[in-house]
N, C-alpha and C positions, 0 to 999 in steps of 0.2 A: 459494597464501602460500609464503614463502621460508622457508628453514631458520632465518632467526632469528628471526621475526617467529612462527614455531611457538611454539622451544626458552625466549624472554622470557616473555612471561606465563605458562609455565610453571613458571621459573625465580622467578617473581616469587609465582607462587601458596605453592610450596615453602615460602617465607621465613617466610609468614604461618601455614602449618602448622605448620613449625617454634616462631613464637611460641605459638601455641595448646597444642602440645604441654609448652612451657616452661610454662605459665601453669597447666596444669595439674598439672603436678608439685607445685606447690604446695599444692595442694589434699590432705585426706585422701581413702585408698581409698577406701571409700564413694561421696562428695562428688565425685571424679574420673570414677570409674564413671560415677554419675550424668547429669553433666554433659558428658564426654565421649561419652556415648551420645545424647544429647539435639542436641547440635550437632554431632554426626555426620551426624545422620539428615537435618538441616536443608541439611546440607552436601550431602551424597550427593542429596538429591531436590531439591535447587537446582541440583546438575552436572548432573544426569539428563534435568532438562526444558531445560536451556541446550544442553546437547549434543544432546536431540532435537530439540529445534526449529531447530536447525542445520541436521541430516542432511537435513529436510526443506525447510527455508528458506533455507538458506545465511546465514543471522543471528541472532543474540540477540538475547532481546526484554528489557526493562525489567521489572520487577515490576506495575506494576500493567496490566500488557498480557494475566497471566494472568485478567484479567476476562474476555478473548474466547474462553476455555478452554471456557465454556458454549456459546457459539453454535459452537464447532467440535467438540460433544460429538456434533452428528449426523455426524460424518463419523469419529468415532473408530475405526470397525473397518476404516479403507481406513489409518489412518495406522499401520498395524503393519507393510503392507507396506514403510513407510519404514526401519523399524529391522532390522539386522542381524541373524543371531545372533551376532557379536562382542558388539555394542553390550547385548543383552540377559543375554548368558555375565559381560562388566565390572560390568553392573550390580548381578548376583548377587554376584560376587566381592567388589563395593565392600562390600554387607553383610557377608558372611563374616569379610573384614577386620574390620571394625568390631566385630563382635562380639569376635572373635579377641585384638585388642586390648585390650578390654574386661576379657576375662577372665584375660592374663594380664598385664594392668599389674601391676609391680612396687612394694613400698612403698617413699617416698623416707623416710631418715632424715637422711640428711645434710645439714646446715646450711650447708657448701659451694657445695652442689651448689642450694641452695635459693636462695642468694645469686648465683649465677653465672645461673640461670635467670633472675631477677629482672632482672639486669642487662641479657641479652640482651634479652630482651621489650621493656623498657623504650626501651630506646636503639633497636632495630629501629622497635618500633610508632611510635616517634615522627619517626624518619625517615621510613617511609610513611607516614606520615597527614599529615606537612607537603607531601606530594609533591600536587602539583594537577593535576587531569584537564585538559592541553590543551585551549582550544574547539575547536581545531579537529576532535576526535573527541567532543565531549561529547552531542554529538546521536547519535548511535549508538553503541547498545550495546556490539558486537562489536570497533566499533574502540577503544572505551574499554579492554575487555578485551585486545585486544591490548598498551596501553599499561602495562596496572597487572595484569593477572591477574584471575581469577577473583575471588579475597576481598576486594582492591580495588574490583573495576568495583560487588558487591554492596554494599559499604560506599560507595561513591560513589550507587549508585541510593536507599539507603534518605535520606541525607544530604540531598543535592539534589532528590530529588521528592517524599519525605516530610516531612523535619525541616525543609526551609528554607522549603516553602511554608505552614506554620503560623507562621512569624512575621507579623507585619503588613506588609504593603507600602503606603505612605502613598501618598496623592496627587499626591505629587509625582515619586513613583518612576513613577506609570501616566504623567503628562503626560508625563515624559520619555522612557519608552517609546515614546509617540505620537508626541513631536516626534524622535525616532528612524528612526521606521517612515515620518513626511512626507518626514523628510530623503532617505531611501533612493528612496523613490514618486517623488519629484521628480530625483533623479541618475537611477534605475534601471529605474523601473517603468512601465506602460503610459501612455502620451504622450496618447493620444487623436487623436492626429493623422488630419485627415481623407485618406483614400486611393480608390482607383478603385470601391473592393468596396463605402464605406460604404452605405447604405440599401438594397443591391441585392434584399434579403429581405424587405422593409418591408412588415410587416403581415399576414403569414404565418401559418399556424399551425405548430407545433412539435411533433415526436414526437423525444425525443430518448433512445436508448435503448443500455443499459448492455449492451455484448456479451460478456459473462460468457466469460471465457478463451479468447477467439477469436485465438489467436496469428497473425501474417502467412503464416506456410506453410500454414497451416490453413483458408485462404478461396483456395478453385479454383474454377474455372469448374465442376468436377464435383462438390466437396462442398459448393460453396455457389452455386450459379448466379446467385440473386436479390442477395445481397452482392457479387459481383460485378461487375453488372452496374450496380450502383447506385452502387459506385467509379467503373468505368468513365465512366460521366456524370455522375456529381456533382465535388466537388473531392475530389481525394484527397490525403491528406497522408502523404506513404511515407516522412518519419523523423520519426515522430508516437514519444514516447517516456514512459512510465508509471510516473515515479519510486515506489517506496515510502516514506513515511515513517512513522514509527510501526511496528504490526504487522501491522493487520488489511487486505491488499490491497487487495480488493475496496471495502470502506468508502472508503478512504484516495482510491480515484480516485473515487468519486460523490462525493467530498464534497468534492475538488476540480475538476472539472469543473463543478459546480456552484456552488461559488463562487469558485474562482480563488484556494484557499489550500488549502494541504496538511495534515495530519492533524500535533497538535502534536510534537516530538520532544523536548521536555523531561521526558518521564515521565509528562505526565500524558495521557488518553483525550478524546477528541476531546469525547466525552458532557459533559465539566467546562466545557463551553463552551457550554451548550445554552440557556443565558439571553444569548446574545451576540445582537448587534443586524444580524443578516447582511442590510443594506439594499442589501448591492451583489451581492447573491446574483442567478442567472437567475430562478428563482422569483420572488423578491420583485422585480425588474425589470421583470419581463412582467406579473405581475400590477399594479403600477404603472401599467401602459401599458393596461390593462382586461381582459386574459387570465383564465383562470383555467388554473390549474396543481395537477396531482397529480400523484403516485407510484406506480408500481401494481409488484407483486412476488407469487409465491405463499406463502412463507412468515409466518410470524404477524411483527406489529409489532415485538415485541420481540428478534428477531433483530436484531444489531449497533445494536438502541434503534433502528430507524427507526420508529416509530410516535412517537420522541418527535423524532428528529436532523430527520426532513425534514419536519414542519413549522417548525420551528426554523430554516432555512435556507429559507422560507419558503413551500413547502407548502401549499396547504388541507388535505391529508389524503394520509396512506400509505394504502392499499387493496390489502386482502391478498385475493388468490384464494382461501384457506381459506373466507373467512368469505362463498363462493358456491359452494359445495358442502356436499353432508350428509357425506360421506365424504374427511376432508385426506387420507387415502390413495391418494384414488382415482387409477387411471392417468392420470386426460382432466388429471388437474395436471402431468404428464409434459411435459407441450409449453406451450410459450411461447403458443403461440396460442389457449390457453384463453381468455387475456384480450380474443380478438375473436369464439373462436365461443361464448361465454358472453353471452347480449342484454344484461343489465343492465351487466357490465363494461363492454361494448362501446359502450354510451352515453354512459358518464363517460370510457372514453380516446377516443371521438370524437364529442364533442359538434357538433350542427350549428346550436345557435343564439348560440353566441359563439365568441370567437376561443380557443385553449389554446395552452399550453406543459404537454405533458405527459411522465413520464418514465417508461420501460420498464426493468425491472432483469430483463434474461434470465437461464437459473437452465439453461437446455438441457447447454451445455458443459462445466459446472462438473465438477470433482474427483468421484470418482474414474474410472477409465477402465478397464473388463472387468468381467468379466460378474458381480461380487459384487454391482456397483451397481444398481438398480431402473432408472433412465431410460437406465442405459446398455443393460440389456439389452432393453428395450423399444426405445432407439433401432436397434438390430442386429440386431430383427426386424425394422422397419420397413423398414432399409434395410440390407438381406443381402448387396448387392454390396461392401460393405466388409469382410467378415472375413476377408479372405486380402489384402487391398492392401499392407500393407506386414510386411516381417517382426516388427516390433515389435508386440505385440496391442493396447498402449496405444493406438497411433498408429492402428489400424483401431475402434476403439472412439470415441476422438476422432471424427475423419471422420463417423460416425454419429451421433454429437451435434451436429456444426457443423451438420449437416444439419438437423435439429428445429431449429435456428435459423433456417436460411437459412428453414423453411416460415413462419416466421411473417413475415418482411420478406414474402414473396409474398404471404400470407393479408392484413398491413396493405394495400399494394399494390392487394391488390382489394375488400377492404373503405372505403377510400379512395374509389376510382372507384367502386363502387356506392353513394356516399353524396354522390359531387360536390365531397368533397371533395379531389381528389387536384391536382388543379391549383394549390391555394393550400395548400399544405404543404409541411412541409420536413423531409424526415429525417435524423438526424444518428446516425450509428453509431461508438461509442467504445468500444474494451476499457476493461477493467480491470488486466490484466495480462498478460504472455507464460505460456508451458506451464511454469510453475516446479513445479506441482506433479505434473508426471508423473517418475515414478522413476526411466525411463533417459533420464538428461539428456542425454548422451552422443548418442544419436540426437536428440534438439530440436536441440543444436548443428550436429547433419550439417544438419536439415533447416531450419534457421535458416540454414546457411549465411553465419555470421558471423564475423570475423577476430581476433575478442576478447570476452570472457563479458558485457562491458558491454550491448553492442551487441544482445545478446538481450531487453531492455529494449522493443525498436523495438514496437511492437501496430497494428493497423489505426486508420484513423479516418478517415472520411467526413463532405461534406456534399452532400444532395442534394434537388433541385427539378425540375419538369418541365420548367422552361424557362430551367434554367442549362447555361452554354458547360461544357462539361467541361473539367477544369484538374488537372494534377498540382504539387504544391507538395513541393518538396523540400528546403526549407529544414528545419533540424532546430528543434523544437519539443516544446511538455509538454502534460500536463494541465491546470496551471494557467493557459494559455493561452489554452483552449477559452473560457470564460466571456467576457472582451473581445475576444476575434476573433467570435465570433455575436452580441454586442452591437451590434458596428462593423457586422456585416453588417445587423442589424433597425435601422440608423439610430440607435442609442442611445449615450449616452456610455460611452466604454471607458477612460477615464483614471481612473489612481490604483488600480489594479491590481495585482498581485504578479508576476501573467503580464501577457503581451504580445497585444495584436492581433497575427497572424502575420502580416496583410498590410501593417503597418506597413515600409515602406522602411528607416526606421532602427533597426530592434530586429533583429539580427542573426543569433539563433534560438541556442539552447541550452537542455538537459536539463542540470538541478543533482540532485545525489542526496542524501539525508541526512548521508553517511558524508564528506561534501565530494568524494567525484566527479565529474567533467560530462563532456559533450561538446556540442562546437559544431560546425560544418562542416567543421572543419581537424581536430579530434584528438579524442582520449577521452583523458583523465585520472582515474587513479584511483591510489589508495595511493601518493600523493604523488612522481608522476611521469608523462609521457606513455606510456601501452602502444600507441597507437596511431597513427598518421597516414593521414588519408586520401589515396588517389591522386593526384597533380598537386595537393597542400597542404603547407604549410609553416606550422610554426607557431613564433615567436620565443619568447624567457625573458621577455620584456617582456610580452608578449600570454598566456604562461601566469600570468605573475605578475599580471599584472591580472584576470584569471580566477578567481584563487585570492580577489583581494578582495573582486570580486563576488559570488563561493559563499559566501564566509564573514558578507558582509553581510546575504544572502538569506536564509539558515537563521535566522541572529536574528530578522532583519525576519516570516517567516513565526507565528515562535512569538509574537512581542511584537502582531502583528495579531491573535491571538489573545486572549494573556493581559490585554492593554489594552483591550479590543473596539472596537478603532479605527471602523470605520465604525459606531458607534452615533451618529446624530449628535442 
């Protein structure tokens, strides 16, 4: 962040603080202290949550995102490792300052002072409240903060995401949104054009695996020999990006890879759209073609509301491993391979009596990375060769946990072979996000070997089948592209998606982020300018303008698809 962009939101917030101080001065002593203490606690709490969230995730959140705190409670102990001593001292200092301000508040007698306060507060507030948040920043809380400061961001959040939705939206408005989505998809969406890859995997079974936290640098012949082999033998996408929309990185990616839509960026949670008709989703499309489809994960159905959202997306059932053991804290659940070693689960994952499209959400490589984590301790005990592999202890635990994930793929191949399913099954591996949860982000940058930070979002993605010719795809692509790409490979219509069939020659390839940043094969655009141009590539101002126009329409269309239930037939 430049010095200017760092100072402006603070100045904007200072003006709001002055307004609050002026208005409090109009109240009697006791009332001013009570109101001041109450408002102060709210502001301090909001500030600390945002500051702490930014330290961990380099983002700010909308108020509705606080609902995800329940799901993050399981990792609360590890979160404190991200907060420095200075952060904690600052939090205590803010509280002490509030107490002191309430205690020493002087009595106000002068009517002239009151009049000046009223004038100052009224004029300044009117000026600030009339300021409209630019459309280019309205989809991202941090971008809104940079433009307006903390107080104005909170007011915008409450107004746009709580008050405005309470107003009735007419059928005409919803019809307008659907028409705008159609116009966007006709101009920019997946065309469904026929290409040489169409139908090459038709009729095969599918195991789609969300490879939790498997960053590109973590997949090596040593730490992940099976995954490495599958990538080399199958289709490997070397410039696949997993942009964050909303605040839940993992669920955002699994939602996007299944539906071709990212999580909403309008301040709502994706669960607000659980009654939508996701007829375009992968499980819905495959089930319509005679497949069975279930989702598998170790955690309870309430986690990320998967027990509701996975069936809403089209899966017949969300299956929790915890329902297949007497002890939910048993070490047997530490391995993703439990779904293959448990006979009842294996029968559901790999049925032999009908074609299947099954989704496995792994957990082995999830944060944190240290001996305070039971899975990490288990992984290091099983694979002690990683104990001193890197100077950064987090990296060592990371490699050990990745090897557990690799064990799942090795076991999967073995079980498919034994059940005579290997020749007719496609395995797809997709990561949800890069290693953003490592506290040592400097080491992540070194291991990722990227030229600018946005390129850290590149993650592994591959498609493998026994009869597939090895292929490396270098085109820039993203999570929303996976659904139309798979539909094309399986001989189904891939038109009408926000994302694109990656094999469509008319698709240039790009990754668009919720803050308006983007990556193409030519350049990386962030914070209003091109921050990196790829070797031997150039990009003109006209191309930058065109891509910015596409980006704005893309972000709007993503939200409109959800809010208008666009795919409801």
